[in-house]
N, C-alpha and C positions, 0 to 999 in steps of 0.2 A: 585715564577713566579706571579705578579700581574693578576687581571682579565683583561686589554686591552691588555697585552702580550698575554695571553691564547686565548683571542679573535681572534688576531691577527693570530696566529698559527693554529687555527681552519681555520680563513678564507683561508689562504695558503693550507692547508692540502684539504679543500674543491675544491679550484682551480685545485690542482694538480688532484683531483678524476675528476674533470668535464673534464679535459685534457684527461685523461684516457678513458672516457666514452664516448666522441664525437669521438672516433675513431673505435667505434663499429659500427657495421651496426644493423640499426632500432632503434637507441637510439633518443630518444625525450625528449627535454627538452626547458623549457619556466621557467621566471620570471614574478611576480605579485609584485607591489610595493604598499603598505599603510600606511595611517599614522603610524602606528608601526613597520615599515619596511618592508623588502624586504622577498619573500617567493617563494624557486627556486623549482620547481616540475621537475623529471626526472624519467622516465622508457624505457623497452624496449619495442616495439612495440608488437613483435610477442607474448611475453607471457602475455601481458596484455588484459583483458577486455574491450575493449573501451567503451561499454554501461553504466557499472558500472562505470566507470572513469568521463564520461559526467555527470552522473545520481546523482551520490553520493558524489565525491569529488571537482572536478572543480566549481560547484556552490557554495559550501563551503568556498573555497578558494579566489574566486573572491569576493562575495556578502559582506563579513563580515572582520573587521580589529580585529586580535586577538593578546592578550600581548603576548601569546608564544604557542608553540605548545602543550603543555600539554593542553590549553585550547580549541586548534582547535580539538585534539585528543580526549574529551571529547563530540566532535559532531559528529566525524565519526562513522556511523554505523555498523562497522566492529570487530569483537573480532580476536584476536591474532596481533594486532598493537605493536611494538615495539618502544620506544624512546629512543635514544642511541645518544653517542659520538663517537662511534667509527666507524671510516672509512672505515676500514678491512672487517666490514659485507658488506657493500653496494654492492660492485659487488655479491657478492655470492648470497643478496637477491633479487637483479635484475634478476638473472638467476631465480628465482623460481617465477618469475609474480609477486613481489613488486614494488609500488612506494615508489618515498624517497620524502620527504619533508626537506628542507633544509631553516633555518629561521638564518638570521645573528641576531648577538648579543643575542641571546636565549640560553637557557638552559634548556634541553638539545637539542643539533641542528638540531637532525635529528628524523624524523618520520617516520617509515616503516610500509605501509598498503600493506594488500594482497589482491592483485586483479586478482588471476591466470586465464586465460582464460581454462574455464572445457570443455575441449572437450574429453569427454569419453562415450564408448560405452552402449548402455542399456542392462538392465538385461535380459538376454533372455533362452530361455530352453537349458539343458546339450546336448552337442553332442558326447562324448565319452561315459557317463555313463548314457546314455538316459534312462527313464523308461515309461511303457507304462501306470502303476498307479502313483499315489504319484505325490510330487511337483514338479515343473519343474522351478524350479530359479537355476540359474549357475552363478557363479561368474564371475566378470567382471576385468580389468586391473586396477580399481581404487581399492586403499587401505580401504578410507574412503566407499564406497559402499558394499565392501565385510565385513568390520567390523559392518556397518549396519544389511545386511543381515544376520548376527549371534546374534547379538544383539535382533533380532527383535523374534527369537525364543528362546534364553536366557536373558530375561527382568529381570535380576537377580542381584543384588547386587553383591555376590559373584564371577561373572565372572570377570578375572583379564587381563587386556591388559598392557603388558609390551613394549614399544616401542624402538627401537633401529636403530641406522644409520649404515649402511654397505655400504663399497666402497670408497674409498678414492676418487677418482674423481665423481661417481655416487651418493655417499652418499644416496643409496636406504632406505626406511623407512621397518623396517620390524619391525612386531608387534607379540608377544608370548602371547597366549590364555590358560587361565586354569581357573579352577574353585575353588576357595578358598574354604577348607575344603574336598573335595574330591581328587582332583589331588596329587598326591606324590611329596613334596618339592624337591626332589632330582632329580626325573625328569624333572622338571621345571629349577632348577637351570643347570641343566647340559645343557639344551636348552640353557639359555640364557648365559653362560659361551663360550659356543662353538661357538655361535653366536659372542659372543665378541672376541672372539680371532682370527676371522677371519680376513684375511689380504690381501686384493684386493683391485684391483682398480676401477672394475665394477662388481654390482650386477644386470642383466637386467630379471631375470626370477628366480620363487623359487628354480628349477630345479638345481642353482648354489647353494644355500643353502644347497639341498638336498645332492649335491655330496660333499660341504665342511665341513658337519658337520655328517657325515656319519661314523660309527664305525669302518667301513673295506671299504677304498677307492679302493681296487684292486677287490672287489668281483662283480661279473655280476649281482649278487641279489639285487635290490633297498630294503635299510634298511627303510627307511620312504617312510609310501604310501601318493601319492598325490591325491587330489579329485577337482573336480569343482563343488560340490553340498554342498549347504548352509546346507540343512537338515543332511547329515552324518557328518558334522565338529559339529555342534551341539549334536549331539548321540554320540559323541564318547567322547565329553567335559565331557558328565553326567558318562560317564563311569570311566571317572578320567584320559585322557588322555591330550596330550598338541598339540597344534597346531600352526603353523608357518604362517604367512600371510604376502607376500612381495607385496611391490605397484610395479606393472606394471606387475604382474602376476596374470592370471584367474585360477589357481589352488594351493591351501592350502594344506601345508603339517600337517600330524600328525602323532604321534608317542609316546608311542613307540607302533612298531608294530609287527606280525607275520606272517608266511608264508602264514596260511592258510587265513587270511586278504586277500589276494591280489585276492581270488578267490572268494571272497563272494560279492556280489553284493547288493548294498543298496535297489534295490527291492525287496529283500527276506523278507524283515519286512513288506512289504506292502501286501505280499502275506500269505494264509494260511499254518501253520508250516508244513504241509506235503509237500504239493507242493513245497513251499521254499526248504526243506531240500532233495529233490528229485532233483530239478532243480541245488542246489550246490553241491550235487554227483555226476550227470552230467559231472557238470564243471570240476571237480577234475578228474573223469575218463577220459573225454576227453583231459585233458593237459596232463595224462600217456600216454594216447595213442598216442598223437602228437609227445613227445619226443621218444618213444621208437620203434614205429612200425617201421619206415624206416631203424635202426639201426637194429634190428632184420632180416628184408628182406636182407639185406646184408649180416649181421653175418651166417643164416642159408644157404643162396645161394651160399655162398664163403666156408665155412668148415664145415656144419651141415645138407647138404642134405638130409642124411637118416632119419634125423626126419618127414621128410615131409609125410605126410599122404600121400597113395597110390591114394588116389582119387583125389588128388592135384599136384599130381608129373604131369601129363600128361598135365594138363593145363598150368604149370610153364614153363615146356619145350618147349610147342610149341608157347607161348607167347615170350619166348627168343630166338627161333628158327634164325631167321635173326639178331639180336643185336649183333654185333661187339665187345662190349666193355663188361668186367666186371661188374658185381654188384656195386661196389664201384663207377666208374667212371659214370655208366648209372644215380644212384640214385643222385651223387653231380651234374650232368648236371640239372635231375631236380629240385632239390633243388635251384639249382640257379638261374634256369628259374622262380621259382615262387617268388624269392626275388626279382628280378627284376621287375615283373610286380607288386608285391608291392611298391616297392618303386617308379615306375612309375605311378602308381593309386594316391600314396599318394601327389604325387608334383604336378602333374597337377590339372586343374580346376575339380570342382566336378564332374560335369558330363561327361566330358571327362574322368575322372578317373575310374569312374563307366565303360565306355564302355571301354575302355583299360583292365580292370581286366576282366571282362566277356568274352568279344571277342576275347582277347588277349589267354587269357586263352584255349578257346577252341579250335583257330583256330590253336597255337601252339603246343599243346597238341597232336590232330589229327594228326597235318604234321609230328612231332616227332615219332610216333607209324608207319604210314603208311611211314615214311624213312626207317623205321628199326633201328634209333638209341635209343629207348628205348621200353620197352616192357609195355602192355597194363595195366599187372596186378600192376606195379609198378607206373605206371601213376597214378592207381586208388589211391594206398597207399599213395602216396607224396600228391594228391587232398585232401584226408580224414587228415593227418596230418595237411595239413595247416586249413583247417577248425577246428579240435580241438584247433589250438593255438587261433583261432578268438573267442573262447568262454571264452578267459580270461577278464574279465572284468576292468582290470589295464590296460592300455597301456604299461607302462614301464617293467612290469613283462613277457608282452608277447613278446616285443622285447627280453628278457633273456632266453626264452623257445626257440626263433627263431636260438638265439645264440648257446645254449649249444647243440643243436642236430649235429652240424657239427665232434667237438671232439669225439663224441659218434659213429658216423658212422667211423671215421678213427680207432677207438679201436675197433669197430666190425668186420672193413677189415683184420686188422692185427692179432687180436689173437680170434675172434669168439665171442662167447658166454662169456668166460671166460672174454676176453677184456673188454667186456660190462657192465659185472659184476664187474670189476676193476672199470672203470668209474664212474658207479652208487653210489659205493661206496665211491669213493674219492668226489662225490658231496654230498652225506649223510654226510658225516664227516665235509665239510665245512658248511654246514648249520645247523649242532650241534656245529659246534664253533661260527656260527655267531650270535651277536646282536644287538640289537635296542635300542638306547641309555643305552645301559649296559644290557638291558633285553634279554633273550633267545629270539630267532630269531624263533625256532622250538616250541616252549610252542603251546599247552598244550601235544604235544606228548611227547617231552621232554625239560626240566622236567615235568615228568606226572602229570597232575592237572585235576582229574576225574570232580571238579565241573564246569572248563573252557569248557568241552565240548558239554555243553548245548547249545553253540552258536559255533561251530567250525566245523568239518565235516558236522553236521546237526544243524537245528535251531529248539529248542523245543520250545512250548507255551510261552508266555511273563510271564504266571503266575508262570512258575518252573525257570525264569530266576531272582531270587531273589538275586542274591549276584555277584556284579563287578566281571571282569576277573580278576583274583590275578597277572597275570603277568603284570600288569602296576604297582601293589603294592599302592593301592588306600588307601588312608586315611579312607575312611568309605567306609565298604566292602560292609553293607547290603543296600539294595536296596528297598524301599516301592514295590511291586507288589504283587495286589490281585485282582483275578477274582472276576467280579459279580455274586454276590448271586441271582440266578433266585428262584422265589418261585410261 
């Protein structure tokens, strides 16, 4: 094919492309003729920043006569421009906020310029993982902003960022972060390979990735921890873990993780080690209390009332004297009411949701006791169980705790304390078998790692944490931590 024939073919392809684009809503097109030829410009109005277009592109197109698009590209003050002859790229790039310039009888024929309309939320304070002391920066929905927040804290050349595209339709940008020389290559490769193996048409949030690459997709327990704090991500990367940033999501995933880590607030590291350890133990006790207290109430009153102390027996009998339901039905009614109040408070606007949660709980609880539908003792028990579940720093783990309480209630009703023991044993076996990116989820309790207990159930002083967590298999285990020498 000679040069003239090739140019005619490119011209026909352009006219075909132009006819297709002109059928799209918001497509803007014009042409400018100069002594060296004609330049055609097109873009989608809804995706391009008009100020940048008018300030940087249109004057250069209209005021100068360029020999070809390569010369024009040298005068464009933008990076990530593309010179191409491939017509199939144009429609895809236009939806991403690109402007195309087509020049007749030039090679290459197209210049693609990125001018996306940047409408993004400003960096704000964390809402879910809020802390009284410490940094107040939270991730937003823009991946470049999130990566910048992390790079600001880890301004080192060893920070590795591997970018991937996920979703056959959305083509969502996903970044896998790790620190070379510290993170285990097997962990990094596992994350990258699992993301590459994902076959789905859309990825809207990091929760999609969390569910798609989890070791056990049928487990109610989240196997990757998600956080909105940039300081937490920087900290765990230094420990040797891997982070996954998803464009469009204000939450970043990290792994491998352990069960205990879901009950550790990052604010623990901003407090004295004794205070932080006490708060961490309080959270763990509150979670166990939240899971077990209502099933224990049902089991004891249904099958084992003889173990109730004599001093409390009269109180329990008086509280249930007018209640027509068995303990299991009474407990399910109250638990279901609590869940309704939670969902209503979460779905309504903030100020109305707070009012629903407080006023609704008081009014409904008081009315239920006065109507004889439930006992005041169980009302207190269920309220305390709900408060205990609120102490969990990670929202998705809090949802899991809410869920597993109902099977425990059923087993406690049917088989009493034996059934409750069987249900707890089943959950423990499940947790022992569970993994996060192939690493034990129940570490350092099982397999037992004494050195990792320095930052698990309790948090010891920083100068005693001179080794990175063994469960993530870091390449460099030792870490320089030395207390200042006061003289």
